[in-house]
Rosetta silent file (secondary structure, phi, psi, omega in degrees, C-alpha in Angstrom):
SEQUENCE: MAGTGQVQHTHTGYQAIDCVAYRHVPVAMALATAPNDILLYRILDYGKSRTVSAGREALDDDHLHLTRGSGQIVRGKMAGHNYTIAANRDLRATFVPSGADSMIEFGSSAKSVNLVFPKGYLGSLVEDRARGPTDPLLFDTNPTLIGLINLIELELFRPGLVSDIVAEQAMRSVALILAGASPHGFIAESERISLPPVRLKRVIDFIEANLAEPLTLDLLAHVAGLSVFHFARVFRQATGSSPYRYVSERRLLCAQRLLMTPELPVHEIGAACGFPRHANFSAAFARARGMSPSAFRAYFAL
SCORE:     score description
SCORE:     0.000 S_00000001
   1 L     0.000  -49.596 -173.164   89.770  -22.045  287.875 S_00000001
   2 L  -104.807  133.801  169.419   90.889  -23.060  284.402 S_00000001
   3 L   -70.415  155.534 -176.476   94.234  -22.424  282.848 S_00000001
   4 L   -62.242  123.673  173.281   94.068  -21.102  279.333 S_00000001
   5 L    72.969   16.689 -178.615   93.358  -23.869  276.847 S_00000001
   6 L  -148.573  164.715  177.500   93.582  -26.734  279.283 S_00000001
   7 E   -82.042  137.842  174.602   91.691  -28.726  281.864 S_00000001
   8 E  -129.287  132.310  175.770   92.215  -27.797  285.500 S_00000001
   9 E   -79.906  141.341 -179.077   90.949  -29.792  288.450 S_00000001
  10 L  -116.157  125.013 -178.393   89.116  -27.809  291.097 S_00000001
  11 L   -85.837  117.428 -176.437   89.199  -28.988  294.722 S_00000001
  12 L   -87.947  -16.485 -174.901   85.739  -28.645  296.220 S_00000001
  13 L    93.138   -8.006  179.322   86.629  -29.755  299.734 S_00000001
  14 L  -115.940  123.698 -176.493   84.332  -32.779  299.402 S_00000001
  15 L   -60.835  -28.010 -173.735   85.906  -36.133  298.619 S_00000001
  16 L   -82.019   -3.738 -177.064   82.783  -37.289  296.803 S_00000001
  17 E  -117.750  121.272  171.102   82.884  -34.517  294.184 S_00000001
  18 E   -99.487  141.699 -177.247   85.284  -34.413  291.246 S_00000001
  19 E  -145.614  135.125  171.778   85.335  -31.190  289.281 S_00000001
  20 E  -131.356  149.492  172.971   87.128  -29.884  286.201 S_00000001
  21 E  -116.794  142.432 -170.934   86.861  -26.570  284.373 S_00000001
  22 E  -137.981  128.248  172.690   87.596  -26.435  280.674 S_00000001
  23 L  -116.408  118.690 -168.239   88.227  -23.617  278.230 S_00000001
  24 L   -86.668  -10.194  175.553   88.291  -24.990  274.701 S_00000001
  25 L  -131.239  120.972  178.955   89.981  -22.058  272.927 S_00000001
  26 L   -65.302  145.637 -176.367   93.059  -20.336  274.393 S_00000001
  27 H   -56.711  -39.493 -176.331   92.747  -16.572  274.630 S_00000001
  28 H   -64.788  -23.988 -175.939   95.853  -16.056  272.496 S_00000001
  29 H  -111.925   -1.817 -175.368   94.347  -18.016  269.598 S_00000001
  30 L   -63.004  135.498  179.003   90.663  -17.170  270.000 S_00000001
  31 L   -91.474   -6.792  174.380   89.061  -15.891  266.824 S_00000001
  32 L  -150.144  179.747  179.102   86.282  -14.289  268.834 S_00000001
  33 L   -58.229  123.928 -177.382   85.692  -13.534  272.492 S_00000001
  34 L   -65.067  141.964  178.210   86.513  -16.724  274.384 S_00000001
  35 L   -71.850  163.830  170.930   83.597  -18.310  276.261 S_00000001
  36 L   -66.808  171.215 -178.571   83.608  -18.687  279.988 S_00000001
  37 L   -64.557  145.393  167.703   84.729  -21.999  281.366 S_00000001
  38 E   -90.401  129.704 -175.749   82.650  -25.110  280.842 S_00000001
  39 E  -108.840  131.136  174.095   82.319  -26.856  284.189 S_00000001
  40 E  -124.104  126.120  175.376   82.017  -30.617  284.608 S_00000001
  41 E  -136.020  147.093 -179.759   81.525  -32.144  288.023 S_00000001
  42 E  -117.141  129.064  176.093   80.727  -35.662  289.172 S_00000001
  43 E  -104.560  115.247 -172.328   78.900  -36.415  292.389 S_00000001
  44 L   -98.764  -18.342 -176.597   79.867  -39.871  293.553 S_00000001
  45 L  -156.877  122.095 -178.850   78.231  -40.006  296.980 S_00000001
  46 L   -93.726    0.938  178.349   75.337  -37.993  298.385 S_00000001
  47 L   103.695 -166.539 -171.287   75.789  -39.156  301.956 S_00000001
  48 L   -88.222  -17.193 -178.295   73.810  -41.337  304.348 S_00000001
  49 L   -66.137  145.454 -178.983   70.333  -39.885  303.890 S_00000001
  50 L   -70.490  -30.352  179.746   67.899  -42.062  301.875 S_00000001
  51 E  -129.489  153.910 -179.233   66.702  -39.114  299.840 S_00000001
  52 E  -130.990  139.493  174.613   68.328  -35.904  298.618 S_00000001
  53 E  -113.172  136.943  178.329   66.708  -32.647  297.523 S_00000001
  54 E  -142.306  143.246  179.654   68.422  -30.279  295.104 S_00000001
  55 E  -151.300  162.238  175.517   67.201  -27.185  293.387 S_00000001
  56 E  -145.024  148.728  175.713   68.320  -24.178  291.394 S_00000001
  57 L   -77.456  176.944  179.063   66.844  -20.824  290.567 S_00000001
  58 L   -75.079   93.427 -175.783   66.377  -19.637  287.006 S_00000001
  59 L   -96.891  170.543 -179.398   70.066  -19.059  286.211 S_00000001
  60 L   -78.140  -26.066 -176.390   71.805  -17.936  283.031 S_00000001
  61 L   -75.177  155.331  168.824   73.803  -21.157  282.562 S_00000001
  62 E   -94.005  133.044 -178.922   72.582  -24.261  280.709 S_00000001
  63 E  -116.698  133.734  176.625   72.826  -27.433  282.806 S_00000001
  64 E  -126.127  124.403 -174.357   73.059  -30.987  281.435 S_00000001
  65 E  -122.269  138.005  171.908   72.943  -33.886  283.888 S_00000001
  66 E  -116.611  118.738 -176.358   73.534  -37.613  283.426 S_00000001
  67 E  -129.325  149.661  171.071   72.183  -39.639  286.334 S_00000001
  68 E  -104.554  128.854 -177.980   71.673  -43.301  287.116 S_00000001
  69 L   -58.430  148.429 -177.879   68.402  -44.039  288.846 S_00000001
  70 L   -93.109   -3.220 -174.091   68.536  -45.123  292.464 S_00000001
  71 L    85.969    9.005  177.397   65.575  -47.495  292.249 S_00000001
  72 L  -119.013  157.431  178.156   63.391  -44.969  294.038 S_00000001
  73 L   -64.826  139.991  177.505   60.637  -42.680  292.741 S_00000001
  74 E  -109.460  132.855  176.865   61.852  -39.237  291.673 S_00000001
  75 E  -127.508  151.222  178.359   59.768  -36.127  292.252 S_00000001
  76 E   178.529 -164.785  179.992   60.415  -32.551  291.363 S_00000001
  77 E  -141.407  137.210  178.815   59.567  -29.450  289.382 S_00000001
  78 E  -132.420  121.376  179.415   60.957  -28.264  286.057 S_00000001
  79 L    50.573   40.691  175.369   60.276  -24.797  284.627 S_00000001
  80 L    87.963   -0.943 -176.910   57.289  -24.428  286.918 S_00000001
  81 E  -114.832  131.385  177.794   55.742  -27.873  286.221 S_00000001
  82 E   -76.296  150.022  176.765   55.620  -30.728  288.747 S_00000001
  83 E  -147.469  157.852  173.623   56.674  -34.230  287.681 S_00000001
  84 E  -135.668  130.485 -179.261   57.003  -37.753  289.062 S_00000001
  85 E  -114.624  130.941 -179.416   59.306  -40.389  287.528 S_00000001
  86 L   -61.578  152.529  179.862   58.823  -44.093  288.205 S_00000001
  87 L   -64.625  133.650  172.730   61.539  -45.933  290.083 S_00000001
  88 L  -163.810  176.116  179.112   64.299  -47.419  287.906 S_00000001
  89 L  -122.687   28.725 -178.728   68.067  -47.749  287.669 S_00000001
  90 L   -79.891  157.790  167.466   68.544  -46.526  284.099 S_00000001
  91 E   -78.786  134.236 -175.662   71.040  -43.937  282.888 S_00000001
  92 E  -144.663  144.542 -179.484   69.086  -40.798  282.011 S_00000001
  93 E  -107.732  137.208  177.141   69.916  -37.315  280.721 S_00000001
  94 E  -128.610  133.594  178.848   68.247  -34.111  281.920 S_00000001
  95 E  -117.927  124.019  176.358   68.701  -30.660  280.396 S_00000001
  96 E  -112.201  103.497 -174.688   67.830  -27.504  282.333 S_00000001
  97 L   -74.594  164.428  175.765   68.082  -24.562  279.940 S_00000001
  98 L   -53.473  134.222  177.509   68.991  -21.014  280.824 S_00000001
  99 L    90.441   -4.674 -179.304   66.112  -19.262  282.554 S_00000001
 100 L  -103.431  132.798  174.593   64.402  -22.433  283.843 S_00000001
 101 L   -88.808  159.637  179.367   64.141  -23.184  287.544 S_00000001
 102 E  -152.840  153.166  174.375   64.240  -26.768  288.798 S_00000001
 103 E  -148.053  140.847 -178.595   63.844  -28.828  291.955 S_00000001
 104 E  -144.996  144.195  171.973   64.299  -32.565  292.441 S_00000001
 105 E  -124.271  123.721 -171.469   64.022  -35.103  295.239 S_00000001
 106 E  -145.871  168.702 -179.906   65.740  -38.427  294.538 S_00000001
 107 E   -70.832  139.655 -172.836   67.326  -41.466  296.128 S_00000001
 108 L   -72.067  -10.785  177.853   70.767  -40.840  297.602 S_00000001
 109 L   -80.486   -5.409  178.127   72.277  -43.907  295.885 S_00000001
 110 L   -68.812  148.616  175.362   72.030  -42.085  292.550 S_00000001
 111 E  -119.941  157.634 -176.987   75.254  -40.870  290.944 S_00000001
 112 E  -147.366  150.045  167.389   75.589  -38.014  288.480 S_00000001
 113 E  -116.011  129.502 -170.471   77.763  -36.370  285.848 S_00000001
 114 E  -129.592  128.749  177.690   76.936  -32.692  285.459 S_00000001
 115 E  -114.731  133.085  177.724   77.898  -30.211  282.729 S_00000001
 116 E  -118.973  117.537 -178.415   77.406  -26.458  283.107 S_00000001
 117 E  -106.998  136.076  175.501   77.595  -24.412  279.900 S_00000001
 118 L   -58.494  150.314 -179.831   77.776  -20.592  279.822 S_00000001
 119 L   -53.964  129.846  176.636   74.634  -18.905  278.506 S_00000001
 120 L    87.391  -11.631 -176.077   74.541  -19.007  274.722 S_00000001
 121 H   -65.930  -48.881 -179.930   77.447  -21.428  274.323 S_00000001
 122 H   -60.810  -40.005  178.079   75.412  -24.405  273.105 S_00000001
 123 H   -62.447  -35.440 -179.621   73.508  -22.133  270.734 S_00000001
 124 H   -66.841  -23.948 -179.566   76.776  -20.841  269.287 S_00000001
 125 H   -74.465  -20.381 -174.760   77.746  -24.405  268.333 S_00000001
 126 L  -127.637   18.877 -170.884   74.726  -24.820  266.061 S_00000001
 127 L   -63.910  -24.597  177.066   73.949  -21.248  265.022 S_00000001
 128 L   -94.674    9.241 -177.660   74.296  -21.985  261.291 S_00000001
 129 L  -129.944  -31.170 -176.227   72.183  -25.099  261.584 S_00000001
 130 L  -163.276  164.166  171.401   69.511  -24.555  264.233 S_00000001
 131 L   -72.163  144.525 -179.333   68.283  -22.311  267.004 S_00000001
 132 L   -59.065  153.873 -177.867   70.036  -23.029  270.270 S_00000001
 133 L   -64.733  130.212 -179.605   68.386  -25.496  272.660 S_00000001
 134 L  -129.868  -13.026 -176.564   65.759  -23.848  274.872 S_00000001
 135 L   -93.257  136.356  176.135   63.376  -26.646  275.862 S_00000001
 136 L   -62.762  153.870  174.698   63.930  -28.693  279.046 S_00000001
 137 E  -129.353  129.590 -171.106   64.640  -32.402  278.729 S_00000001
 138 E  -119.396  112.769  173.827   63.619  -34.628  281.612 S_00000001
 139 E    47.233   56.621 -178.554   65.239  -38.009  282.366 S_00000001
 140 E   -87.671  142.529 -178.209   65.690  -38.933  278.702 S_00000001
 141 L  -105.951   20.161  177.392   67.180  -42.333  277.796 S_00000001
 142 L   -53.861  113.666 -174.746   68.467  -41.347  274.324 S_00000001
 143 H   -65.571  -30.717  179.411   71.528  -43.642  273.994 S_00000001
 144 H   -67.433  -46.232  178.743   73.355  -41.228  271.662 S_00000001
 145 H   -62.019  -43.749  178.484   73.028  -38.331  274.080 S_00000001
 146 H   -61.530  -43.722  179.228   74.092  -40.523  277.009 S_00000001
 147 H   -62.993  -37.276  179.780   77.095  -41.782  275.047 S_00000001
 148 H   -67.384  -40.133  178.164   78.151  -38.225  274.152 S_00000001
 149 H   -64.813  -41.010  176.903   78.029  -37.111  277.792 S_00000001
 150 H   -61.734  -38.938  179.283   80.141  -40.124  278.755 S_00000001
 151 H   -65.537  -43.333  177.923   82.608  -39.224  275.993 S_00000001
 152 H   -61.666  -43.844  177.673   82.897  -35.625  277.178 S_00000001
 153 H   -57.347  -46.267 -178.853   83.474  -36.837  280.740 S_00000001
 154 H   -62.464  -44.774 -176.535   86.232  -39.171  279.573 S_00000001
 155 H   -69.814  -32.371 -179.626   87.970  -36.546  277.454 S_00000001
 156 H   -80.695  -31.768  179.671   87.925  -33.862  280.140 S_00000001
 157 H   -88.997  -27.208  178.670   89.107  -36.096  282.972 S_00000001
 158 L  -133.509   75.793 -174.675   91.580  -38.146  280.894 S_00000001
 159 L   -57.690  137.899  176.141   92.682  -35.937  277.995 S_00000001
 160 L  -102.054 -162.898 -175.572   93.914  -37.772  274.910 S_00000001
 161 L   -64.577  -33.302 -179.003   96.020  -36.707  271.955 S_00000001
 162 L  -135.469   50.330 -176.349   93.277  -34.512  270.476 S_00000001
 163 H   -59.429  -33.025 -178.535   90.833  -34.044  273.336 S_00000001
 164 H   -61.645  -44.604  179.790   89.932  -30.537  272.208 S_00000001
 165 H   -67.436  -43.757 -179.056   88.616  -31.782  268.878 S_00000001
 166 H   -63.627  -48.905 -177.975   86.829  -34.780  270.428 S_00000001
 167 H   -64.219  -42.097 -178.875   85.233  -32.796  273.238 S_00000001
 168 H   -65.052  -43.310  179.700   84.171  -29.952  270.956 S_00000001
 169 H   -65.183  -38.269  177.674   82.607  -32.267  268.398 S_00000001
 170 H   -64.033  -40.115  179.035   80.783  -34.161  271.139 S_00000001
 171 H   -67.074  -36.081  176.638   79.447  -30.879  272.528 S_00000001
 172 H   -63.999  -42.164  178.922   78.266  -29.826  269.048 S_00000001
 173 H   -64.321  -40.361  175.884   76.452  -33.134  268.676 S_00000001
 174 H   -59.645  -45.706 -179.373   74.863  -32.658  272.098 S_00000001
 175 H   -61.593  -39.159  178.302   73.717  -29.162  271.071 S_00000001
 176 H   -63.649  -44.268 -179.989   72.173  -30.544  267.868 S_00000001
 177 H   -63.127  -46.291 -177.708   70.261  -33.238  269.780 S_00000001
 178 H   -67.369  -28.251  178.285   69.012  -30.781  272.391 S_00000001
 179 H   -83.134   -7.964 -179.003   67.975  -28.343  269.643 S_00000001
 180 L    71.783   25.311 -178.094   66.061  -31.109  267.838 S_00000001
 181 L   -86.618  142.196  175.624   68.008  -30.546  264.615 S_00000001
 182 L   -91.074  136.573  179.951   68.270  -33.249  261.964 S_00000001
 183 L   -79.057  -10.799 -169.744   71.766  -33.850  260.518 S_00000001
 184 H   -64.074  -37.803 -178.074   70.494  -34.957  257.102 S_00000001
 185 H   -64.374  -44.827 -177.899   70.276  -31.523  255.526 S_00000001
 186 H   -77.643  -22.435  173.944   73.818  -30.444  256.229 S_00000001
 187 H   -66.084  -45.488  177.978   75.243  -33.864  255.286 S_00000001
 188 H   -62.123  -40.264  179.742   73.656  -33.547  251.842 S_00000001
 189 H   -65.815  -38.616 -179.527   74.908  -29.971  251.572 S_00000001
 190 H   -61.235  -31.762 -177.686   78.438  -31.025  252.567 S_00000001
 191 L   -66.730  -14.665  177.815   78.588  -33.437  249.657 S_00000001
 192 L   -97.677    1.669 -176.599   78.500  -30.464  247.294 S_00000001
 193 L  -114.146  140.858  179.750   81.402  -28.670  249.021 S_00000001
 194 L  -126.877  170.616  179.231   85.102  -29.427  248.564 S_00000001
 195 L  -115.125  100.189 -177.966   88.365  -28.253  250.099 S_00000001
 196 L   -58.694  153.215 -177.640   90.600  -26.730  247.373 S_00000001
 197 H   -54.283  -38.464 -177.840   94.345  -27.546  247.540 S_00000001
 198 H   -66.776  -36.638  177.950   95.283  -24.001  248.543 S_00000001
 199 H   -74.115  -38.765  177.431   92.886  -24.076  251.518 S_00000001
 200 H   -59.978  -44.482  179.005   93.954  -27.591  252.479 S_00000001
 201 H   -61.720  -39.060  179.839   97.610  -26.462  252.528 S_00000001
 202 H   -61.650  -42.082  179.726   96.644  -23.493  254.700 S_00000001
 203 H   -66.788  -46.733 -178.685   94.986  -25.821  257.225 S_00000001
 204 H   -63.208  -41.910  177.503   97.864  -28.314  257.248 S_00000001
 205 H   -62.528  -38.659  178.959  100.452  -25.545  257.681 S_00000001
 206 H   -64.763  -43.093  177.912   98.382  -24.133  260.543 S_00000001
 207 H   -59.721  -49.086 -177.930   98.248  -27.531  262.253 S_00000001
 208 H   -61.467  -35.175 -177.709  102.002  -28.052  261.916 S_00000001
 209 H   -80.141  -11.644 -173.116  102.737  -24.591  263.311 S_00000001
 210 L  -131.282   29.395  179.740  100.396  -25.025  266.285 S_00000001
 211 L   -60.877  -25.994 -179.675  100.761  -28.605  267.479 S_00000001
 212 L   -78.591  -10.142 -176.740  101.594  -27.290  270.949 S_00000001
 213 L  -105.100  158.628  172.047   98.258  -25.445  271.146 S_00000001
 214 L   -61.237  130.460 -179.683   94.695  -26.701  271.517 S_00000001
 215 L  -117.125  113.150 -179.127   93.371  -27.350  268.007 S_00000001
 216 L  -109.286  161.694  176.435   89.599  -27.363  267.699 S_00000001
 217 H   -60.022  -35.453 -179.243   87.329  -27.953  264.737 S_00000001
 218 H   -62.008  -45.691  177.725   86.166  -24.363  265.077 S_00000001
 219 H   -63.041  -48.024 -176.868   89.703  -23.038  264.626 S_00000001
 220 H   -66.093  -38.471  177.015   90.534  -25.358  261.745 S_00000001
 221 H   -64.664  -38.575  178.329   87.268  -24.650  259.977 S_00000001
 222 H   -63.072  -43.468  178.360   87.910  -20.921  260.291 S_00000001
 223 H   -61.649  -36.877 -179.980   91.370  -21.338  258.750 S_00000001
 224 H   -77.296  -15.075 -176.800   89.792  -23.302  255.887 S_00000001
 225 L    74.173   31.822 -178.191   87.104  -20.661  255.411 S_00000001
 226 L  -127.827  160.408  169.551   84.303  -23.205  255.869 S_00000001
 227 L   -65.057  144.151  179.406   81.466  -23.871  258.251 S_00000001
 228 H   -61.504  -26.902 -179.034   82.500  -26.270  260.984 S_00000001
 229 H   -70.944  -22.520  178.273   79.619  -28.523  259.930 S_00000001
 230 H   -98.375  -25.189 -168.590   81.200  -29.005  256.512 S_00000001
 231 H   -60.801  -50.269 -175.701   84.862  -28.932  257.429 S_00000001
 232 H   -57.561  -41.277 -178.307   85.321  -32.379  258.980 S_00000001
 233 H   -67.031  -46.885 -176.792   83.671  -34.117  256.039 S_00000001
 234 H   -73.843  -27.910  174.977   85.593  -32.283  253.285 S_00000001
 235 H   -64.047  -43.567  177.522   88.880  -32.604  255.196 S_00000001
 236 H   -63.238  -40.296  178.190   88.411  -36.367  255.229 S_00000001
 237 H   -61.591  -37.577 -175.981   87.588  -36.309  251.519 S_00000001
 238 H   -80.135  -31.085 -172.844   90.757  -34.343  250.782 S_00000001
 239 H  -114.288  -15.970 -174.336   93.187  -36.244  253.021 S_00000001
 240 L    79.519    7.229 -178.139   91.607  -39.659  253.617 S_00000001
 241 L  -140.031  145.588  175.656   91.756  -38.959  257.362 S_00000001
 242 L   -71.900  157.630  174.640   89.479  -37.213  259.841 S_00000001
 243 H   -54.254  -39.815  178.659   90.800  -34.056  261.534 S_00000001
 244 H   -56.631  -52.941 -177.101   90.901  -36.063  264.766 S_00000001
 245 H   -68.738  -36.285 -178.331   93.137  -38.788  263.332 S_00000001
 246 H   -65.651  -50.171 -179.531   95.293  -36.366  261.358 S_00000001
 247 H   -64.525  -39.584  178.704   96.105  -34.122  264.343 S_00000001
 248 H   -58.624  -47.355 -177.926   96.570  -37.161  266.581 S_00000001
 249 H   -68.394  -37.834  178.610   99.098  -38.724  264.215 S_00000001
 250 H   -65.480  -38.036  177.659  100.996  -35.459  263.667 S_00000001
 251 H   -68.746  -39.625  176.235  101.352  -35.002  267.424 S_00000001
 252 H   -62.493  -45.157 -179.677  102.535  -38.579  267.844 S_00000001
 253 H   -65.349  -37.267  175.686  105.083  -38.234  265.064 S_00000001
 254 H   -62.295  -45.222  179.438  106.282  -34.926  266.511 S_00000001
 255 H   -63.906  -43.062  179.720  106.733  -36.570  269.929 S_00000001
 256 H   -61.117  -44.208 -179.457  108.506  -39.577  268.438 S_00000001
 257 H   -60.923  -43.512 -178.686  110.932  -37.369  266.510 S_00000001
 258 H   -72.064  -33.004  179.303  111.798  -35.357  269.615 S_00000001
 259 H   -68.548  -24.107 -178.065  112.086  -38.463  271.797 S_00000001
 260 L   -80.344   -2.242  175.407  114.715  -39.927  269.465 S_00000001
 261 L  -121.604  155.204 -174.622  117.087  -37.075  270.310 S_00000001
 262 L   -90.082    2.955 -169.767  118.443  -36.186  273.779 S_00000001
 263 L   -64.687  -40.910 -173.722  117.970  -32.432  273.580 S_00000001
 264 L  -111.401  140.430  170.281  114.652  -32.053  275.431 S_00000001
 265 L   -62.790  156.715 -175.553  113.394  -33.649  278.661 S_00000001
 266 H   -60.260  -40.455 -177.342  110.329  -35.835  278.196 S_00000001
 267 H   -66.688  -30.512  177.358  107.984  -33.388  279.976 S_00000001
 268 H   -73.653  -30.968  176.259  109.084  -30.573  277.642 S_00000001
 269 H   -65.609  -42.063  177.306  108.407  -32.798  274.635 S_00000001
 270 H   -57.657  -46.166 -179.932  104.867  -33.334  275.856 S_00000001
 271 H   -63.321  -37.782 -179.537  104.314  -29.579  276.112 S_00000001
 272 H   -68.603  -18.472 -177.669  105.797  -29.068  272.631 S_00000001
 273 L  -111.748   17.358  173.026  103.280  -31.541  271.219 S_00000001
 274 L   100.067   15.567 -179.233  100.152  -30.192  272.861 S_00000001
 275 L  -123.826   92.554 -179.720  100.285  -31.715  276.354 S_00000001
 276 L   -66.141  -19.412  178.556  100.847  -29.149  279.122 S_00000001
 277 L  -109.859  124.566 -175.268  100.554  -31.947  281.698 S_00000001
 278 H   -61.863  -40.191 -178.048  103.181  -34.677  281.628 S_00000001
 279 H   -60.783  -40.437  178.422  100.881  -37.354  283.098 S_00000001
 280 H   -65.931  -40.070  178.763   98.362  -36.833  280.295 S_00000001
 281 H   -62.499  -48.163 -178.231  101.123  -37.008  277.676 S_00000001
 282 H   -61.168  -43.693 -178.827  102.548  -40.244  279.086 S_00000001
 283 H   -66.892  -44.720 -178.669   99.137  -41.921  279.296 S_00000001
 284 H   -66.436  -41.750  179.232   98.031  -40.834  275.815 S_00000001
 285 H   -63.742  -43.520 -179.614  101.346  -41.811  274.212 S_00000001
 286 H   -63.935  -38.965  178.321  101.319  -45.218  275.907 S_00000001
 287 H   -64.184  -36.458 -175.195   97.740  -45.904  274.741 S_00000001
 288 H   -82.545  -35.392 -173.276   98.679  -45.022  271.171 S_00000001
 289 H  -115.204   -3.348  175.934  102.117  -46.655  270.912 S_00000001
 290 L    79.643    6.698  175.736  102.071  -49.388  273.550 S_00000001
 291 L  -154.953  157.323 -178.997  104.941  -47.967  275.613 S_00000001
 292 L   -71.015  161.291  175.541  105.656  -44.882  277.679 S_00000001
 293 H   -56.564  -40.029  179.749  107.563  -41.925  276.190 S_00000001
 294 H   -65.103  -41.289  178.179  110.574  -42.777  278.389 S_00000001
 295 H   -65.627  -39.985  177.785  110.538  -46.401  277.231 S_00000001
 296 H   -61.429  -43.986  179.029  110.262  -45.278  273.614 S_00000001
 297 H   -62.830  -44.337 -178.121  113.269  -42.973  274.061 S_00000001
 298 H   -63.896  -32.834 -176.273  115.325  -45.703  275.699 S_00000001
 299 H   -83.584  -38.600 -170.704  114.531  -48.156  272.899 S_00000001
 300 H  -109.885   -1.722 -175.305  114.745  -45.892  269.849 S_00000001
 301 L   -56.189  138.738 -179.954  117.123  -43.077  270.858 S_00000001
 302 L   -77.886    0.000    0.000  119.717  -42.310  268.199 S_00000001
């Protein structure tokens, strides 16, 4: 389903379902065994029936769902326990952990965004900070969690200049929330850690040499020899810029430099700067610079 290191759309055969599969570390650059694909699908229309029933057995994957209430009462079962949720039209997040069965009956006007994580993946994101999330979460209205799911959806369906870093950090934050971990301890610990010049140079050289590849916080933290939970903070302290902004700007400058010469076609420039898909490159460049890559070349070409 997913090409290495990039988002691939999967055609389900149903017009109402959008689906992407995402692998956040390319096999060639993985520092450990690459995880299976993370699957995100959106159900936009459940059909003409007033109510819909959906269920799953106790599977190995972790499932995270963002749904908007249909204005009808919701009934179901989670991990062997029956529940009833009052009618409303709020956005709500539900987490079904690995090993938990679930069943739900809901109004068909509801819409959903659904994330499927391979078993153990969420736990791996917080293993030096907390035990992986294992408790179900039922129709929670936590605005931070809802915002993070929306951010992941946006980054996977409309990749930006550094979608890998954005999506990975959002997933780490989701894992922390689901695990019930407080960020205060590692923030205080980070303030005692610095990024020496020799390690900073190693990270910057790695970024420059790999702009065409997905660059995640996990990879950059490994190059720096730091925990990912400390890396972003100390990188900002050392450079005055977050890893997100730094990689974004380096990719933009790389693209601009190549666009000012006639040697490479625009689509090859996108690939050279970390965009295997030309449409994503054009959209991201235009959002950042106010004009398309082709318009930039026509205006600034040497």
